[in-house]
C-alpha positions as CSV (number, residue, x, y, z in Angstrom):
1,M,0.4,0.3,-0.1
2,L,1.4,3.3,-0.3
3,S,1.7,5.4,2.0
4,A,2.7,10.1,1.6
5,Q,5.8,10.6,2.6
6,K,7.5,14.3,2.4
7,R,9.7,13.7,-0.4
8,G,7.6,10.8,-1.8
9,F,5.5,7.6,-1.0
10,M,6.9,4.2,-0.3
11,I,6.2,0.7,-1.3
12,E,7.9,-1.9,0.8
13,N,9.4,0.6,2.4
14,V,11.1,2.0,-1.5
15,E,10.4,5.6,-1.5
16,L,9.0,6.3,-4.9
17,P,9.9,9.6,-7.0
18,V,6.4,11.4,-6.4
19,G,5.8,12.2,-9.8
20,F,6.3,7.7,-10.3
21,A,3.9,7.8,-8.2
22,L,1.5,9.7,-8.8
23,E,1.4,8.7,-13.0
24,L,1.0,5.4,-11.9
25,A,-2.3,6.6,-9.6
26,K,-3.6,7.5,-12.9
27,H,-3.0,4.7,-14.5
28,S,-4.7,1.4,-12.6
29,D,-4.1,-1.7,-15.0
30,I,0.3,0.0,-14.9
31,M,0.0,0.0,-10.8
32,T,-1.6,-3.7,-11.4
33,Q,1.3,-4.7,-12.9
34,F,4.0,-2.5,-10.6
35,A,3.0,-3.7,-7.5
36,R,3.0,-8.2,-8.8
37,L,6.6,-7.7,-10.6
38,P,9.2,-9.2,-7.8
39,E,10.9,-6.9,-5.6
40,Q,14.4,-6.5,-7.6
41,K,12.5,-5.7,-10.3
42,R,10.3,-2.7,-8.7
43,N,12.9,-1.7,-7.4
44,A,14.8,-1.5,-10.4
45,I,12.0,0.2,-12.4
46,V,11.8,3.1,-9.2
47,E,15.1,3.8,-9.9
48,G,15.1,4.1,-13.5
49,A,12.2,6.4,-12.9
50,R,14.8,8.8,-10.6
51,H,16.6,9.9,-13.3
52,I,13.5,11.2,-15.4
53,T,13.2,15.1,-14.9
54,S,10.6,16.1,-16.7
55,K,6.4,15.7,-16.3
56,N,6.3,14.9,-19.8
57,G,9.2,12.1,-19.5
58,M,7.5,10.2,-16.4
59,R,4.1,9.8,-18.3
60,Q,5.8,8.5,-21.0
61,Y,8.4,6.5,-18.9
62,V,4.8,4.9,-16.9
63,E,3.1,4.1,-19.9
64,N,5.7,2.5,-21.5
65,L,6.6,0.1,-18.0
66,F,5.6,-2.4,-19.9
67,G,6.6,-2.1,-23.1
68,E,9.4,-4.4,-24.6
69,E,11.7,-1.6,-24.6
70,I,11.5,-1.3,-20.7
71,S,10.3,-4.9,-20.4
72,S,13.8,-6.4,-22.3
73,K,15.6,-3.5,-19.5
74,I,14.1,-5.3,-16.8
75,N,13.1,-9.5,-17.3
76,Q,17.5,-9.3,-17.1
């Protein structure tokens, strides 16, 4: 479950970037898929989100989470 923090949100003791958490909240299907991933893969996705600097970039990142490009990175 997500809980609010001063700088972000947390899932299983991993702080989520605010923009990432907000975009996940807009896409419940993607949030469900993300939550079902093993911890290591979720952490890799969160780490990738930390490098995104724009709202549009974060939206694209989240919307493409389970597309070919991101999927291949997290399935390594």
